[in-house]
N, C-alpha and C positions, 0 to 999 in steps of 0.2 A: 180635516181642519177647516173651520169656517172662516169667514172673511175677517172677523175680529182677531182670531188667532193668527191668521196669515199677516195681517197688518202689523201686529205686535212683533211677530217673528221677523218680518222684513225690516222693521225699524231697528231691532236689536242687531241684526246682521250688519246693516249698513253703519250703524253707530259704532260698532266694535271693530269694523274692518279697517286695516291700515292701507289696503290696496283695493281697487275696484273689484266688485264681486261679479263674476261672469254669469250670464243668463242660465247656463246649465246648473251651476251651483245653487242659484236661487230657486229654480224649478224643483231641484231635488229636496232642498230644505223645506220648501213650502208645500211640497207634494201636490203640485198643480200644473196645469198646461201652460203653454206659452201665452195664449190669449188671456188667461186668468192672471198671470203674472203682470202683464202689461196693464191690465185694469187696476190691479192692486197698487202698482207703482204710480199710476195716474191719480188714484184716490189719495195715496199718502202725500203726493206732491201738491196736488191742486186743492183738495178738500182740507187737509191737515197742515199744509204749509211747510212740509219737509223740504230742506234744501238739497234735493236730489239732482245730481248731474249725470248725464250719460257720457260714457267714455267711448269714443269711436275706435275702430280697429277691425280686425278680422272677426272678432266675436263681441257681441253686445255685452256691456258691463256697466254697472252703476256704483256710485258712491255718494257720500255726503260731501258737500263743499267743506273744506277743512275748517275754516274759521266759523262758519255758521253751524256746521254739524256738531261741533263741540258744545254749543249752547242750546241746540234744539232738543226739546223733549215733547213727547206726545201730550196733548192737552188732557187734563183730568188724570184719573188713576186707571192705568191699563195693566191688567193682570191676566195670565193664562188661566185656563180651567183648573189645572193642577194647583196653581197658586191660590186661586179662589177657594178650592176645596180644602187646602191646607189652612187657610184663614178661618174657614168655617169650622174645621176641626179644633183649631185653637180657641175659637169663641165657645165651642161646646165644652172644652176643657176648663175654661175660666168659669163658665156658668155652673158646671157641675161640681167643681172643686170648692167653690165658694158661693153658694146660691144667694142671689140677691145683691151681691156686692157690685157687680157691673151689669147684671142682666138687663135692667131697664135702659141703661145708656146704650148698650150694644144691640138692643132688639131691632132698631131700624137698620143697623149695619148688617145684621144677620139676614133680615128679610130681603135686603137689596142683593146680597151675595147669592142667596137661593134663587132669586128671580133671574139674575144674570146667568147662573149655571143652567137653569131650566130653559132659558132662551136659546142657549147654545147646545143643549143636549136633546133629549127626547121629549122634554116638556114635563117629565115626571118629577115628583118631589124626591129629593135626595133621602136615602134611608139613614138619616143622622142617628137613629137609635142604635145603629151598628157600632157607633163609637161609644165606648163605655168608660166612665171615670168613676172609680169606687173609692171615696175618701176613707181614710182610716185614722181614727183618733182626732178628727176635726172637732173643735169646740165652737159653741155658739158665739157668733160675732155680731156686735152692734153695728148695723149698716151705716147709721149716721156718724158714729164715731170713726169708723173706717174711712168714710169719705173725707171727713175733716182732717184726719191724720194724713191721708194720702195727699190731700190738697196742700197741706203745710209743708210736706216733704218736697213736693214739686215746685211750689211757689217760694220756697226758702224763707218761710216765716216761722217765728217762734210759736210754741204751742203750750197751752196750759190745760191740765186735766187732773181728774181724781183717779188714783190708782189703788186698787185693792190687791195686795200681795197674796198670792195663792199659798205661799209657805206659812205665813203668819196670820192671814186673814185681817190684817190691819189696813186702814185707809191712810193715804197721804196725798197731799196736793203737790203737783210738780209743775215747774216751768222749765221748758227744755228747748233746745235747738235741734229739731229732727234732722237726722243724717241720712238714714236709709231704711226702707221697708224690706223685710226679708220674709219670704214664704218658705217655711221649714216644716216638713212633716205634716202638711195639711193645715198648718196654722201660721198666722201672721205675727211678726215681731218687729218692734220699732227700735232702731239704734239711735241714741240721742247723746247730746252733750247736756248733762243735767246741771242747770245753773245753781241750784240749791246745794248740790253735793260737789260741784266743780269737778266733775269726772264724767267719763263715758259710761253709759248704762244701756241695757236692753230691757224693753218692756213687752210683755205679751199684749197684743192689741185687744184681745177679748177681755182683758181686765181693765181696760181704759174706759172711763165714763166722763161725761160732761166735758168733752173735748172742745176747746175753743182756740181758734187760730188768732194770733195777736198781730198787731201792725209792725212790731219790731222785727227787723231782719234776723234771720237765724245765723248763728255762728257756724262757719264752715270748718270742719276738721279734715285735714288731709287724708286722702284714701289710705295711704300707707299706715298712718297712725290708727285709723279705724280697724284695718286688717290686723295690725299687731295686737291691739287691745281686745277686739271682739271676735276675730275669726281665726285666731292662731291655735286655739285649743278645741277639744272635741265638743261637737254639738252646740246647742244654743246656750249652754252654761259656759259662756265665753270668758276669757281672761288670759293672762299670761300663763302658758303651760307650766305646771309645777313638776311634771314628770312625764316619762314615756311609758306607756303600757305595752306589755308583751302578752299576747293571747295565742294559745295554740288550739287549733280545731281538728277534730277527727277527720279521717280521710273521707268520710261520708259528708260531713258539713263543708269540707274544703271545696267541694264542687260548686257550692253557692258563694261562700265567703270570698274566694279568689276573684270573683267577678264583681264584688260589691265595693261601692265607694263609701268609706266611713269618714275619711278626712283627706284634705288636699295634700298633706305631708306624709300620709301613711306609707309604710314599707311592708311588703309581703314577700314571703319566700316559701317554696315547697320544701318539705323535709324529706329525707330519703325514704321514710316509711309511708309516704303518701299523705301525711298530715300537712297542715298549712299554718304558718306562723305569721301573725299580723302585729305590727308595731305602729303605734300612733301616739301623739301628744295629747294630754288632757289637763284640764284645770280642776273641774269639779267631777268627782268620780260617779255621781249619782246616775246620770244618763248613760254613761259608758257601761256601768255594771248592769243596768236594766237591759241594754242591748245584748250583753254577753249571756245574761240569764235566759233569754229566749231560746238559746241553743242547748240549754239543759246540759246533759252529760257529754255533749259533743264539743264543749268549750272549756278551757282551763286557763285561768289567769296565772301567768308565770311570774311576772314582775311588774312593778316593784313590790317588795314584800308587804308594805302597808295596804296596797290595793288587794293583794292576794288574801290578806287576813280579813279585810273588810268583806270580801266575797264569802269567805268561810262563815263569818257571822251571819250574813244574810241567808245563806243556805241552812245554817243551824236554826235560825228563827223560823224559816219556812217549814223546816221539818218538824219543829216543835209544835206548830199549829195543827199537825196531823197526828200527834201522839195520843190525844184523847178524843172523846166524842165531839162532834161539831157543836158549836155554840149558837 
């Protein structure tokens, strides 16, 4: 442990201690000699202004003065090597899951972290290429539109934009009060109060163009109302749940499905024959059926009957495409 790490550890020990910390305990936690410990205490007290007081007795011990200790924090941002490495991994995750969205803004931050870690380590560059993030299904995102949208969400400003619906291909102009940005399955969605429709809506950010933040303050919708309207049913096709789906998976697929998170209110149960039954609410069946289809013959929609019939039709249409020669 280098001096930086010892100083941070010493501060955290004294900050969290309810009683004076004895010399032996500090030497053990910092993995250092008595002389090094005394130097670190002097540095923390004299150079950084920590309110350290020595408690006399048979064994030397230290603590922060009660009143001053509660207010004192180390100047600047102090993080351990593990914490810095975790931040670097997070930065890599952001950069690779959405290239360009925050890469420019975080580049100096990443460089500084790498420098700090190199200073405290062997001096070699970190093998950041060993952290892999493989996007799946990510759609092309307008970086400028994303920054405007994110800024409006955080600054609580109304937003105006042009939106091209993927289902119909039609354009519309929207004036909204942005509520939340959601990253779902490698893509970004914007939850809003739509002033034109006077209702809550969700928009795919990759379909937003000509985004413009307005001076008017955004209308704030309570979190409970947002969750009820936009997060209570399956997937990004949010809305009030119209039914609960029951899906049974083969014993082979069950080994994966039992550990998967499909919905915050899902219910799962193992069946006596080794199969797994999953129940979850849904509003729009489209995305749910797409997820079930990926399991092929290892998944069966049991209920409700309309959902089961819809799955039958999808399977029949898919089979029909293979009846004749390819087109």
